[in-house]
N, CA, C and O atoms as CSV, one atom per row, in Angstrom:
chain,resi,resn,atom,element,x,y,z
A,1,MET,N,N,5.084,-4.838,1.966
A,1,MET,CA,C,5.992,-3.884,2.198
A,1,MET,C,C,6.642,-3.645,4.099
A,1,MET,O,O,5.938,-3.689,5.108
A,2,GLU,N,N,7.647,-3.484,4.052
A,2,GLU,CA,C,8.393,-2.733,5.591
A,2,GLU,C,C,8.390,-1.462,5.441
A,2,GLU,O,O,9.122,-1.484,4.451
A,3,ASP,N,N,8.164,-0.271,5.602
A,3,ASP,CA,C,8.429,0.698,6.485
A,3,ASP,C,C,10.621,1.084,7.141
A,3,ASP,O,O,11.022,1.216,8.297
A,4,SER,N,N,11.328,1.129,6.015
A,4,SER,CA,C,12.186,0.618,5.980
A,4,SER,C,C,12.839,2.031,6.911
A,4,SER,O,O,13.950,2.343,6.484
A,5,LYS,N,N,12.373,2.878,8.032
A,5,LYS,CA,C,13.129,3.543,8.430
A,5,LYS,C,C,12.835,2.155,10.299
A,5,LYS,O,O,13.742,1.890,11.087
A,6,LYS,N,N,11.750,1.763,10.376
A,6,LYS,CA,C,11.629,0.825,12.223
A,6,LYS,C,C,11.251,-0.688,11.167
A,6,LYS,O,O,10.842,-1.633,11.843
A,7,GLY,N,N,11.337,-0.908,9.922
A,7,GLY,CA,C,11.790,-2.993,10.205
A,7,GLY,C,C,10.143,-2.629,10.024
A,7,GLY,O,O,9.818,-2.193,8.920
A,8,ALA,N,N,9.328,-2.751,10.819
A,8,ALA,CA,C,7.469,-2.964,10.825
A,8,ALA,C,C,7.085,-2.783,9.394
A,8,ALA,O,O,7.464,-2.021,8.504
A,9,PRO,N,N,6.190,-3.760,9.476
A,9,PRO,CA,C,5.018,-4.292,7.856
A,9,PRO,C,C,4.942,-2.129,7.759
A,9,PRO,O,O,5.292,-1.212,8.502
A,10,GLU,N,N,4.455,-2.217,6.755
A,10,GLU,CA,C,4.172,-0.518,6.372
A,10,GLU,C,C,2.822,-0.878,6.171
A,10,GLU,O,O,2.541,-1.870,5.498
A,11,VAL,N,N,1.557,0.171,6.937
A,11,VAL,CA,C,0.351,0.395,6.523
A,11,VAL,C,C,-0.687,0.536,5.250
A,11,VAL,O,O,-1.479,1.428,5.557
A,12,LEU,N,N,-0.945,0.108,4.178
A,12,LEU,CA,C,-1.062,0.820,3.191
A,12,LEU,C,C,-2.450,0.857,3.396
A,12,LEU,O,O,-3.079,-0.012,3.998
A,13,PRO,N,N,-3.085,2.215,2.719
A,13,PRO,CA,C,-4.856,2.843,3.199
A,13,PRO,C,C,-5.480,1.233,2.016
A,13,PRO,O,O,-4.975,0.558,1.119
A,14,ALA,N,N,-6.838,1.280,2.772
A,14,ALA,CA,C,-7.694,0.332,1.841
A,14,ALA,C,C,-7.835,0.239,0.172
A,14,ALA,O,O,-8.061,-0.762,-0.507
A,15,TYR,N,N,-7.586,1.867,-0.330
A,15,TYR,CA,C,-8.298,1.988,-1.298
A,15,TYR,C,C,-6.279,1.551,-2.479
A,15,TYR,O,O,-6.048,1.511,-3.688
A,16,SER,N,N,-5.497,1.368,-1.399
A,16,SER,CA,C,-4.529,1.096,-2.454
A,16,SER,C,C,-3.872,-0.035,-2.678
A,16,SER,O,O,-2.722,-0.245,-3.066
A,17,LYS,N,N,-5.192,-1.094,-2.238
A,17,LYS,CA,C,-5.010,-2.428,-2.320
A,17,LYS,C,C,-5.190,-3.233,-3.629
A,17,LYS,O,O,-6.333,-3.064,-4.052
A,18,VAL,N,N,-4.567,-3.924,-4.294
A,18,VAL,CA,C,-4.955,-3.788,-5.974
A,18,VAL,C,C,-5.720,-5.588,-6.711
A,18,VAL,O,O,-5.368,-6.671,-6.244
A,19,SER,N,N,-6.470,-5.484,-7.558
A,19,SER,CA,C,-7.574,-7.020,-7.465
A,19,SER,C,C,-6.447,-7.396,-8.963
A,19,SER,O,O,-5.981,-6.685,-9.853
A,20,VAL,N,N,-6.339,-9.100,-8.583
A,20,VAL,CA,C,-6.268,-9.372,-9.130
A,20,VAL,C,C,-7.560,-9.645,-9.977
A,20,VAL,O,O,-8.712,-9.671,-9.547
A,21,LEU,N,N,-7.048,-9.888,-11.548
A,21,LEU,CA,C,-8.489,-10.598,-12.613
A,21,LEU,C,C,-7.795,-10.896,-13.330
A,21,LEU,O,O,-6.816,-10.635,-14.030
A,22,ASN,N,N,-9.244,-12.208,-12.722
A,22,ASN,CA,C,-9.506,-13.418,-13.345
A,22,ASN,C,C,-8.183,-13.629,-14.608
A,22,ASN,O,O,-7.943,-12.745,-15.430
A,23,CYS,N,N,-7.632,-14.596,-14.570
A,23,CYS,CA,C,-7.203,-15.162,-16.102
A,23,CYS,C,C,-7.677,-16.293,-16.964
A,23,CYS,O,O,-7.494,-17.324,-16.318
A,24,ILE,N,N,-8.131,-16.526,-17.969
A,24,ILE,CA,C,-8.488,-18.277,-18.154
A,24,ILE,C,C,-8.300,-18.332,-19.580
A,24,ILE,O,O,-8.720,-17.811,-20.613
A,25,ASP,N,N,-7.484,-19.193,-19.178
A,25,ASP,CA,C,-6.791,-20.332,-20.769
A,25,ASP,C,C,-7.414,-20.487,-21.069
A,25,ASP,O,O,-8.137,-21.183,-20.356
A,26,LEU,N,N,-8.109,-20.005,-22.742
A,26,LEU,CA,C,-9.641,-21.515,-23.575
A,26,LEU,C,C,-8.378,-22.361,-24.052
A,26,LEU,O,O,-8.656,-23.529,-24.321
A,27,PHE,N,N,-6.913,-21.961,-24.224
A,27,PHE,CA,C,-5.687,-23.963,-24.854
A,27,PHE,C,C,-5.851,-25.002,-23.972
A,27,PHE,O,O,-5.720,-26.203,-24.208
A,28,SER,N,N,-6.262,-24.255,-22.542
A,28,SER,CA,C,-6.070,-25.273,-21.627
A,28,SER,C,C,-6.842,-26.818,-22.167
A,28,SER,O,O,-7.870,-26.943,-22.833
A,29,SER,N,N,-5.882,-27.943,-21.582
A,29,SER,CA,C,-6.297,-29.566,-21.711
A,29,SER,C,C,-7.605,-29.196,-20.622
A,29,SER,O,O,-8.804,-29.203,-20.903
A,30,ASP,N,N,-7.145,-28.963,-19.664
A,30,ASP,CA,C,-8.148,-28.653,-18.187
A,30,ASP,C,C,-10.211,-27.860,-18.087
A,30,ASP,O,O,-10.814,-26.977,-17.478
A,31,ILE,N,N,-10.447,-28.736,-18.936
A,31,ILE,CA,C,-12.465,-28.081,-19.249
A,31,ILE,C,C,-12.577,-27.203,-18.027
A,31,ILE,O,O,-12.480,-25.997,-17.798
A,32,GLN,N,N,-12.868,-28.497,-17.209
A,32,GLN,CA,C,-13.438,-28.345,-16.553
A,32,GLN,C,C,-12.434,-26.838,-15.203
A,32,GLN,O,O,-13.027,-26.359,-14.237
A,33,LYS,N,N,-11.383,-26.568,-15.474
A,33,LYS,CA,C,-10.970,-26.204,-14.400
A,33,LYS,C,C,-11.247,-24.832,-15.122
A,33,LYS,O,O,-11.545,-23.752,-14.612
A,34,SER,N,N,-11.086,-25.132,-16.325
A,34,SER,CA,C,-11.272,-24.396,-17.347
A,34,SER,C,C,-12.604,-23.066,-17.030
A,34,SER,O,O,-12.517,-21.871,-16.750
A,35,ALA,N,N,-13.699,-23.936,-17.230
A,35,ALA,CA,C,-15.167,-23.510,-16.678
A,35,ALA,C,C,-14.949,-22.951,-14.674
A,35,ALA,O,O,-15.258,-21.893,-14.126
A,36,SER,N,N,-14.612,-23.614,-14.379
A,36,SER,CA,C,-15.065,-23.295,-13.054
A,36,SER,C,C,-14.196,-22.103,-12.892
A,36,SER,O,O,-14.380,-21.428,-11.879
A,37,LEU,N,N,-13.446,-21.807,-13.578
A,37,LEU,CA,C,-12.834,-20.124,-12.690
A,37,LEU,C,C,-13.286,-18.782,-13.435
A,37,LEU,O,O,-13.319,-17.630,-13.004
A,38,LEU,N,N,-13.682,-19.386,-14.906
A,38,LEU,CA,C,-15.050,-18.994,-15.900
A,38,LEU,C,C,-15.575,-18.339,-14.435
A,38,LEU,O,O,-15.108,-17.432,-13.746
A,39,LYS,N,N,-16.478,-19.003,-14.310
A,39,LYS,CA,C,-17.996,-19.161,-13.359
A,39,LYS,C,C,-17.001,-18.279,-11.858
A,39,LYS,O,O,-17.248,-17.154,-11.423
A,40,GLN,N,N,-15.942,-19.199,-11.375
A,40,GLN,CA,C,-15.956,-18.045,-10.373
A,40,GLN,C,C,-15.284,-16.123,-10.472
A,40,GLN,O,O,-15.809,-15.225,-9.816
A,41,ALA,N,N,-14.415,-15.963,-11.161
A,41,ALA,CA,C,-14.982,-14.679,-11.853
A,41,ALA,C,C,-16.370,-14.008,-12.899
A,41,ALA,O,O,-16.231,-13.023,-13.624
A,42,CYS,N,N,-17.298,-14.575,-12.795
A,42,CYS,CA,C,-17.637,-14.268,-13.262
A,42,CYS,C,C,-18.935,-13.939,-11.192
A,42,CYS,O,O,-19.212,-12.768,-10.933
A,43,LEU,N,N,-19.203,-14.535,-10.655
A,43,LEU,CA,C,-19.775,-14.925,-9.259
A,43,LEU,C,C,-18.722,-14.174,-8.784
A,43,LEU,O,O,-19.157,-13.964,-7.652
A,44,ASP,N,N,-17.165,-13.359,-8.836
A,44,ASP,CA,C,-16.869,-13.402,-7.506
A,44,ASP,C,C,-16.972,-11.290,-7.809
A,44,ASP,O,O,-17.074,-10.329,-7.047
A,45,SER,N,N,-16.832,-11.528,-9.903
A,45,SER,CA,C,-15.916,-9.310,-9.893
A,45,SER,C,C,-16.948,-9.372,-10.531
A,45,SER,O,O,-17.753,-8.511,-10.175
A,46,GLY,N,N,-17.531,-10.460,-11.879
A,46,GLY,CA,C,-17.827,-9.874,-13.518
A,46,GLY,C,C,-16.760,-9.875,-14.368
A,46,GLY,O,O,-17.069,-9.831,-15.558
A,47,CYS,N,N,-14.960,-9.932,-13.973
A,47,CYS,CA,C,-14.721,-9.469,-15.064
A,47,CYS,C,C,-13.459,-11.333,-14.827
A,47,CYS,O,O,-13.261,-12.330,-14.132
A,48,PHE,N,N,-12.971,-10.458,-16.224
A,48,PHE,CA,C,-12.354,-12.110,-16.430
A,48,PHE,C,C,-11.036,-11.429,-17.571
A,48,PHE,O,O,-10.945,-10.202,-17.601
A,49,TYR,N,N,-10.270,-12.090,-18.278
A,49,TYR,CA,C,-9.244,-11.890,-19.239
A,49,TYR,C,C,-9.342,-13.213,-20.319
A,49,TYR,O,O,-8.151,-13.277,-20.626
A,50,VAL,N,N,-9.543,-13.544,-20.552
A,50,VAL,CA,C,-9.265,-14.779,-21.949
A,50,VAL,C,C,-8.556,-14.803,-23.061
A,50,VAL,O,O,-8.905,-14.485,-24.198
A,51,ILE,N,N,-7.184,-15.338,-22.540
A,51,ILE,CA,C,-5.998,-15.611,-22.920
A,51,ILE,C,C,-5.585,-17.311,-24.336
A,51,ILE,O,O,-5.739,-18.460,-23.922
A,52,ASN,N,N,-5.293,-17.147,-25.250
A,52,ASN,CA,C,-5.772,-18.298,-25.340
A,52,ASN,C,C,-6.437,-18.650,-26.751
A,52,ASN,O,O,-6.050,-19.583,-27.455
A,53,HIS,N,N,-7.582,-17.709,-27.104
A,53,HIS,CA,C,-8.975,-18.287,-27.762
A,53,HIS,C,C,-8.395,-17.957,-28.857
A,53,HIS,O,O,-7.797,-16.913,-28.599
A,54,GLY,N,N,-8.205,-18.261,-30.025
A,54,GLY,CA,C,-7.834,-18.208,-30.797
A,54,GLY,C,C,-8.994,-17.296,-31.643
A,54,GLY,O,O,-9.819,-17.745,-32.438
A,55,ILE,N,N,-8.854,-16.235,-31.335
A,55,ILE,CA,C,-10.127,-14.852,-32.351
A,55,ILE,C,C,-8.975,-13.979,-33.162
A,55,ILE,O,O,-8.032,-14.416,-32.502
A,56,SER,N,N,-8.643,-13.499,-33.657
A,56,SER,CA,C,-7.427,-12.940,-34.454
A,56,SER,C,C,-7.674,-11.417,-33.793
A,56,SER,O,O,-8.778,-11.219,-33.286
A,57,GLN,N,N,-7.185,-10.882,-33.788
A,57,GLN,CA,C,-6.613,-9.528,-33.842
A,57,GLN,C,C,-7.683,-8.175,-34.377
A,57,GLN,O,O,-8.368,-7.205,-34.055
A,58,GLU,N,N,-7.069,-9.195,-35.631
A,58,GLU,CA,C,-7.515,-7.716,-36.991
A,58,GLU,C,C,-9.542,-7.889,-36.610
A,58,GLU,O,O,-10.368,-6.981,-36.700
A,59,PHE,N,N,-9.781,-9.275,-36.224
A,59,PHE,CA,C,-10.745,-9.057,-35.679
A,59,PHE,C,C,-11.849,-7.779,-34.235
A,59,PHE,O,O,-12.615,-6.817,-34.194
A,60,MET,N,N,-11.210,-8.647,-33.465
A,60,MET,CA,C,-11.472,-8.243,-32.078
A,60,MET,C,C,-11.256,-5.995,-32.621
A,60,MET,O,O,-11.974,-5.039,-32.328
A,61,GLU,N,N,-10.144,-6.072,-33.328
A,61,GLU,CA,C,-9.769,-4.736,-33.908
A,61,GLU,C,C,-11.650,-3.768,-35.002
A,61,GLU,O,O,-12.334,-2.745,-35.026
A,62,GLU,N,N,-11.511,-5.038,-35.589
A,62,GLU,CA,C,-13.330,-4.811,-36.406
A,62,GLU,C,C,-14.222,-4.833,-36.046
A,62,GLU,O,O,-15.041,-4.328,-36.815
A,63,VAL,N,N,-14.798,-5.363,-34.740
A,63,VAL,CA,C,-15.351,-5.798,-33.670
A,63,VAL,C,C,-15.805,-4.863,-32.800
A,63,VAL,O,O,-16.983,-4.638,-32.522
A,64,PHE,N,N,-14.197,-3.972,-32.099
A,64,PHE,CA,C,-14.746,-2.610,-31.390
A,64,PHE,C,C,-14.941,-1.124,-32.610
A,64,PHE,O,O,-15.323,0.010,-32.321
A,65,ALA,N,N,-14.560,-1.616,-33.862
A,65,ALA,CA,C,-14.228,-0.461,-34.592
A,65,ALA,C,C,-16.455,-0.625,-34.902
A,65,ALA,O,O,-17.442,0.051,-34.610
A,66,GLN,N,N,-16.294,-1.357,-35.307
A,66,GLN,CA,C,-18.690,-1.494,-35.125
A,66,GLN,C,C,-18.592,-1.289,-33.960
A,66,GLN,O,O,-18.155,-0.150,-33.797
A,67,SER,N,N,-18.761,-1.774,-33.073
A,67,SER,CA,C,-19.437,-1.329,-31.985
A,67,SER,C,C,-19.321,-0.271,-31.987
A,67,SER,O,O,-20.440,0.157,-32.270
A,68,LYS,N,N,-18.244,1.063,-31.764
A,68,LYS,CA,C,-18.326,2.406,-31.559
A,68,LYS,C,C,-18.809,2.796,-32.682
A,68,LYS,O,O,-19.189,3.889,-32.263
A,69,ARG,N,N,-19.115,2.804,-33.786
A,69,ARG,CA,C,-20.014,3.013,-35.382
A,69,ARG,C,C,-21.457,3.181,-34.352
A,69,ARG,O,O,-22.061,4.150,-33.894
A,70,PHE,N,N,-21.691,1.145,-34.247
A,70,PHE,CA,C,-23.450,1.564,-33.517
A,70,PHE,C,C,-23.362,1.925,-32.867
A,70,PHE,O,O,-24.520,1.881,-32.450
A,71,PHE,N,N,-22.842,2.406,-32.178
A,71,PHE,CA,C,-22.811,3.335,-29.931
A,71,PHE,C,C,-22.944,4.560,-30.220
A,71,PHE,O,O,-23.853,5.239,-29.741
A,72,ASN,N,N,-21.933,5.087,-31.164
A,72,ASN,CA,C,-22.226,6.280,-31.781
A,72,ASN,C,C,-23.881,7.006,-32.974
A,72,ASN,O,O,-24.248,8.056,-33.501
A,73,LEU,N,N,-24.264,5.788,-32.841
A,73,LEU,CA,C,-25.647,6.552,-33.869
A,73,LEU,C,C,-26.127,7.532,-32.529
A,73,LEU,O,O,-25.780,7.664,-31.356
A,74,PRO,N,N,-26.984,8.035,-33.311
A,74,PRO,CA,C,-28.643,8.406,-32.645
A,74,PRO,C,C,-29.347,7.445,-32.029
A,74,PRO,O,O,-29.639,6.315,-32.420
A,75,ILE,N,N,-29.654,8.150,-30.768
A,75,ILE,CA,C,-30.640,7.251,-30.949
A,75,ILE,C,C,-31.679,6.375,-30.660
A,75,ILE,O,O,-31.761,5.347,-29.987
A,76,SER,N,N,-32.804,7.324,-31.636
A,76,SER,CA,C,-32.749,7.969,-32.957
A,76,SER,C,C,-33.055,6.359,-33.521
A,76,SER,O,O,-33.887,5.622,-32.992
A,77,GLU,N,N,-32.194,5.970,-34.721
A,77,GLU,CA,C,-31.323,5.145,-35.009
A,77,GLU,C,C,-31.358,3.340,-34.938
A,77,GLU,O,O,-31.641,2.328,-35.578
A,78,LYS,N,N,-30.587,4.096,-33.019
A,78,LYS,CA,C,-30.796,2.782,-31.974
A,78,LYS,C,C,-31.835,1.753,-31.520
A,78,LYS,O,O,-31.548,0.556,-31.511
A,79,MET,N,N,-32.999,2.186,-31.157
A,79,MET,CA,C,-34.217,1.912,-30.815
A,79,MET,C,C,-34.022,1.456,-31.833
A,79,MET,O,O,-33.122,0.617,-31.806
A,80,LYS,N,N,-34.641,1.684,-33.146
A,80,LYS,CA,C,-35.279,0.531,-33.945
A,80,LYS,C,C,-34.951,-1.449,-34.253
A,80,LYS,O,O,-35.348,-2.459,-34.835
A,81,LEU,N,N,-33.709,-0.749,-33.122
A,81,LEU,CA,C,-33.111,-2.188,-32.735
A,81,LEU,C,C,-33.133,-2.489,-31.105
A,81,LEU,O,O,-32.346,-2.936,-30.271
A,82,LEU,N,N,-34.753,-1.887,-31.141
A,82,LEU,CA,C,-35.034,-2.709,-28.655
A,82,LEU,C,C,-34.842,-3.525,-29.349
A,82,LEU,O,O,-35.131,-3.906,-30.483
A,83,ARG,N,N,-33.929,-3.952,-27.976
A,83,ARG,CA,C,-34.508,-5.300,-27.433
A,83,ARG,C,C,-35.462,-6.459,-27.807
A,83,ARG,O,O,-36.002,-6.872,-26.781
A,84,SER,N,N,-35.654,-6.783,-28.339
A,84,SER,CA,C,-36.475,-7.889,-28.259
A,84,SER,C,C,-37.142,-9.550,-27.353
A,84,SER,O,O,-36.141,-10.125,-26.928
A,85,GLU,N,N,-37.843,-9.994,-27.158
A,85,GLU,CA,C,-38.438,-10.581,-26.582
A,85,GLU,C,C,-37.417,-11.936,-26.482
A,85,GLU,O,O,-37.684,-12.757,-25.605
A,86,LYS,N,N,-36.749,-12.076,-26.990
A,86,LYS,CA,C,-35.585,-13.336,-26.657
A,86,LYS,C,C,-34.116,-12.635,-26.060
A,86,LYS,O,O,-32.928,-12.942,-25.964
A,87,HIS,N,N,-35.124,-11.365,-25.694
A,87,HIS,CA,C,-33.572,-10.466,-25.396
A,87,HIS,C,C,-31.775,-10.323,-26.452
A,87,HIS,O,O,-30.643,-10.767,-26.259
A,88,ARG,N,N,-32.363,-9.546,-27.432
A,88,ARG,CA,C,-31.425,-9.084,-27.915
A,88,ARG,C,C,-32.141,-8.537,-28.964
A,88,ARG,O,O,-33.287,-8.637,-29.401
A,89,GLY,N,N,-30.570,-7.592,-29.394
A,89,GLY,CA,C,-30.637,-6.604,-30.053
A,89,GLY,C,C,-30.333,-5.257,-28.765
A,89,GLY,O,O,-29.708,-5.692,-27.797
A,90,TYR,N,N,-30.738,-3.601,-28.672
A,90,TYR,CA,C,-30.095,-2.723,-28.255
A,90,TYR,C,C,-31.043,-2.317,-27.247
A,90,TYR,O,O,-32.261,-2.498,-27.248
A,91,THR,N,N,-30.030,-1.511,-26.037
A,91,THR,CA,C,-30.664,-2.115,-24.685
A,91,THR,C,C,-30.398,-0.372,-24.083
A,91,THR,O,O,-29.452,-0.372,-23.295
A,92,PRO,N,N,-31.025,1.094,-24.286
A,92,PRO,CA,C,-31.130,1.817,-23.631
A,92,PRO,C,C,-30.536,2.422,-22.450
A,92,PRO,O,O,-31.068,2.014,-21.417
A,93,ILE,N,N,-29.986,2.918,-22.346
A,93,ILE,CA,C,-29.036,3.586,-20.791
A,93,ILE,C,C,-30.318,3.225,-20.542
A,93,ILE,O,O,-31.257,3.009,-21.309
A,94,LEU,N,N,-30.182,3.172,-18.818
A,94,LEU,CA,C,-30.980,2.882,-17.685
A,94,LEU,C,C,-31.901,2.150,-18.145
A,94,LEU,O,O,-32.257,1.936,-16.986
A,95,ASP,N,N,-32.503,1.663,-18.639
A,95,ASP,CA,C,-32.918,0.145,-18.821
A,95,ASP,C,C,-33.186,-0.676,-18.119
A,95,ASP,O,O,-34.320,-0.896,-17.693
A,96,GLU,N,N,-31.532,-1.698,-17.691
A,96,GLU,CA,C,-31.197,-2.312,-17.038
A,96,GLU,C,C,-30.944,-1.703,-15.887
A,96,GLU,O,O,-30.563,-0.549,-15.688
A,97,TYR,N,N,-31.257,-2.829,-14.909
A,97,TYR,CA,C,-30.832,-3.350,-13.337
A,97,TYR,C,C,-29.801,-3.687,-12.416
A,97,TYR,O,O,-30.216,-4.045,-11.314
A,98,LEU,N,N,-29.027,-3.674,-12.515
A,98,LEU,CA,C,-27.217,-4.736,-11.685
A,98,LEU,C,C,-28.378,-4.888,-10.161
A,98,LEU,O,O,-28.979,-5.960,-10.219
A,99,ASP,N,N,-28.725,-4.122,-9.014
A,99,ASP,CA,C,-28.900,-4.644,-8.558
A,99,ASP,C,C,-30.790,-3.350,-7.860
A,99,ASP,O,O,-31.058,-2.292,-7.291
A,100,PRO,N,N,-31.458,-4.571,-8.516
A,100,PRO,CA,C,-33.433,-3.988,-8.663
A,100,PRO,C,C,-33.723,-3.395,-6.556
A,100,PRO,O,O,-34.371,-2.462,-6.082
A,101,GLU,N,N,-33.167,-4.117,-6.114
A,101,GLU,CA,C,-34.390,-4.152,-4.423
A,101,GLU,C,C,-33.330,-2.437,-3.965
A,101,GLU,O,O,-33.889,-1.648,-3.204
A,102,ASN,N,N,-32.247,-2.165,-4.372
A,102,ASN,CA,C,-31.341,-1.363,-4.193
A,102,ASN,C,C,-30.867,-0.021,-4.948
A,102,ASN,O,O,-29.859,0.680,-4.869
A,103,GLN,N,N,-32.087,0.022,-5.743
A,103,GLN,CA,C,-30.780,1.136,-7.435
A,103,GLN,C,C,-32.690,1.858,-7.495
A,103,GLN,O,O,-33.596,1.030,-7.591
A,104,ILE,N,N,-32.997,3.206,-7.434
A,104,ILE,CA,C,-33.210,3.679,-7.890
A,104,ILE,C,C,-33.813,3.993,-8.979
A,104,ILE,O,O,-35.021,4.165,-9.137
A,105,HIS,N,N,-32.420,4.123,-10.243
A,105,HIS,CA,C,-32.009,4.431,-11.527
A,105,HIS,C,C,-32.056,3.542,-11.568
A,105,HIS,O,O,-32.298,2.873,-10.564
A,106,GLY,N,N,-31.764,2.787,-13.264
A,106,GLY,CA,C,-31.280,1.997,-14.538
A,106,GLY,C,C,-29.861,2.276,-13.811
A,106,GLY,O,O,-29.489,3.259,-13.170
A,107,ASP,N,N,-29.077,0.848,-14.192
A,107,ASP,CA,C,-27.608,0.862,-15.293
A,107,ASP,C,C,-27.210,2.332,-16.032
A,107,ASP,O,O,-28.132,2.861,-16.652
A,108,TYR,N,N,-25.696,3.145,-16.010
A,108,TYR,CA,C,-26.001,3.830,-17.009
A,108,TYR,C,C,-24.805,3.715,-18.150
A,108,TYR,O,O,-23.847,4.418,-18.473
A,109,LYS,N,N,-25.387,2.414,-18.601
A,109,LYS,CA,C,-24.738,2.053,-19.752
A,109,LYS,C,C,-25.346,1.498,-20.941
A,109,LYS,O,O,-25.635,0.410,-20.442
A,110,GLU,N,N,-25.844,1.394,-22.373
A,110,GLU,CA,C,-26.116,0.561,-22.816
A,110,GLU,C,C,-25.218,-0.143,-23.848
A,110,GLU,O,O,-24.098,-0.081,-24.357
A,111,GLY,N,N,-26.312,-0.819,-23.858
A,111,GLY,CA,C,-25.705,-3.030,-24.532
A,111,GLY,C,C,-26.721,-2.704,-26.176
A,111,GLY,O,O,-27.555,-1.931,-26.647
A,112,TYR,N,N,-25.868,-3.978,-26.531
A,112,TYR,CA,C,-26.231,-4.094,-27.412
A,112,TYR,C,C,-25.759,-5.945,-27.634
A,112,TYR,O,O,-24.716,-6.343,-28.153
A,113,TYR,N,N,-27.356,-7.172,-26.825
A,113,TYR,CA,C,-27.554,-8.345,-26.736
A,113,TYR,C,C,-27.329,-8.666,-28.487
A,113,TYR,O,O,-27.606,-7.829,-29.346
A,114,ILE,N,N,-26.708,-10.216,-28.820
A,114,ILE,CA,C,-26.596,-11.112,-29.687
A,114,ILE,C,C,-26.777,-12.743,-29.567
A,114,ILE,O,O,-26.625,-13.242,-28.452
A,115,GLY,N,N,-27.055,-13.474,-30.538
A,115,GLY,CA,C,-27.529,-14.471,-30.014
A,115,GLY,C,C,-27.083,-14.865,-31.082
A,115,GLY,O,O,-26.594,-14.252,-32.031
A,116,ILE,N,N,-27.386,-16.607,-30.785
A,116,ILE,CA,C,-27.289,-18.008,-32.097
A,116,ILE,C,C,-28.565,-17.790,-33.227
A,116,ILE,O,O,-29.706,-18.249,-33.202
A,117,GLU,N,N,-28.153,-17.245,-33.837
A,117,GLU,CA,C,-28.998,-17.869,-34.935
A,117,GLU,C,C,-29.792,-19.198,-35.590
A,117,GLU,O,O,-29.803,-19.466,-36.792
A,118,VAL,N,N,-30.205,-19.679,-34.927
A,118,VAL,CA,C,-31.212,-21.097,-36.386
A,118,VAL,C,C,-32.653,-20.613,-36.510
A,118,VAL,O,O,-32.997,-19.589,-35.920
A,119,LEU,N,N,-33.289,-21.135,-37.066
A,119,LEU,CA,C,-34.798,-21.320,-38.032
A,119,LEU,C,C,-35.929,-20.859,-36.982
A,119,LEU,O,O,-35.936,-21.009,-35.760
A,120,GLU,N,N,-36.536,-20.474,-37.518
A,120,GLU,CA,C,-37.767,-20.655,-35.897
A,120,GLU,C,C,-38.160,-21.938,-35.669
A,120,GLU,O,O,-38.617,-22.144,-34.544
A,121,ASP,N,N,-38.095,-23.143,-36.657
A,121,ASP,CA,C,-38.789,-24.618,-36.178
A,121,ASP,C,C,-38.085,-25.355,-35.321
A,121,ASP,O,O,-38.566,-26.176,-34.540
A,122,ASP,N,N,-36.245,-24.915,-35.522
A,122,ASP,CA,C,-35.026,-25.238,-34.502
A,122,ASP,C,C,-35.907,-25.033,-33.141
A,122,ASP,O,O,-36.589,-24.063,-32.813
A,123,PRO,N,N,-35.518,-27.057,-32.017
A,123,PRO,CA,C,-36.291,-26.482,-31.002
A,123,PRO,C,C,-34.884,-25.559,-30.309
A,123,PRO,O,O,-35.243,-25.554,-29.131
A,124,ASP,N,N,-34.174,-25.157,-30.317
A,124,ASP,CA,C,-33.655,-24.127,-29.794
A,124,ASP,C,C,-34.524,-22.525,-30.115
A,124,ASP,O,O,-34.288,-21.452,-29.557
A,125,ALA,N,N,-35.374,-22.757,-30.991
A,125,ALA,CA,C,-35.791,-21.283,-30.467
A,125,ALA,C,C,-36.700,-20.894,-30.276
A,125,ALA,O,O,-37.574,-20.253,-30.860
A,126,GLN,N,N,-36.470,-21.394,-29.164
A,126,GLN,CA,C,-37.437,-20.999,-28.067
A,126,GLN,C,C,-36.954,-20.322,-27.063
A,126,GLN,O,O,-37.744,-19.600,-26.455
A,127,LYS,N,N,-35.412,-20.381,-26.588
A,127,LYS,CA,C,-34.273,-20.109,-25.634
A,127,LYS,C,C,-34.069,-18.591,-26.240
A,127,LYS,O,O,-34.211,-18.188,-27.395
A,128,PRO,N,N,-33.623,-17.786,-24.852
A,128,PRO,CA,C,-33.158,-16.388,-24.547
A,128,PRO,C,C,-31.593,-16.634,-25.915
A,128,PRO,O,O,-30.582,-17.327,-26.027
A,129,PHE,N,N,-32.279,-15.618,-26.629
A,129,PHE,CA,C,-30.400,-15.491,-27.255
A,129,PHE,C,C,-30.277,-16.497,-27.980
A,129,PHE,O,O,-29.280,-17.217,-28.037
A,130,PHE,N,N,-31.758,-16.677,-28.874
A,130,PHE,CA,C,-31.468,-17.564,-29.864
A,130,PHE,C,C,-32.616,-18.027,-31.148
A,130,PHE,O,O,-33.749,-17.891,-30.687
A,131,GLY,N,N,-32.664,-18.527,-32.603
A,131,GLY,CA,C,-33.638,-17.615,-32.724
A,131,GLY,C,C,-33.129,-16.597,-34.228
A,131,GLY,O,O,-32.073,-16.248,-34.755
A,132,CYS,N,N,-35.074,-16.370,-34.541
A,132,CYS,CA,C,-34.248,-15.346,-35.786
A,132,CYS,C,C,-34.509,-13.920,-35.264
A,132,CYS,O,O,-35.383,-13.536,-34.487
A,133,VAL,N,N,-33.555,-13.250,-35.871
A,133,VAL,CA,C,-33.812,-11.775,-35.370
A,133,VAL,C,C,-33.926,-10.806,-36.669
A,133,VAL,O,O,-33.307,-10.566,-37.706
A,134,ALA,N,N,-35.471,-10.264,-35.755
A,134,ALA,CA,C,-36.488,-10.471,-37.312
A,134,ALA,C,C,-37.589,-8.238,-36.729
A,134,ALA,O,O,-38.491,-7.811,-36.008
A,135,TYR,N,N,-36.581,-7.746,-37.701
A,135,TYR,CA,C,-36.588,-6.956,-37.148
A,135,TYR,C,C,-36.945,-5.634,-39.008
A,135,TYR,O,O,-37.047,-4.413,-38.887
């Protein structure tokens, strides 16, 4: 930007800088590039926007509706689905630490972690986020 009075570049305060949200196109034929962009977005900011993912708008709306329904439940109900040793299930507010070396209290967020359903005798069942959910 230029300052119209002097013709010199306008100096903007630090808080006015705009970050760019990484946009990942899953329809791209270059899978390695998409994977690399996704990894870099996770490392840089932890945020990204996925396009051409093939998930219908109706399904996404239903997922958000069910998510809202779950997180509006009383804490006593959500705690019945507390995160398992497979890291799946409900995680209450202040239970996780993004930066444990520099935090006194946990993160002010709650979550519900999902995974891939496989039978207990499947070799992948021992991996985190895999296996049978037994609630």
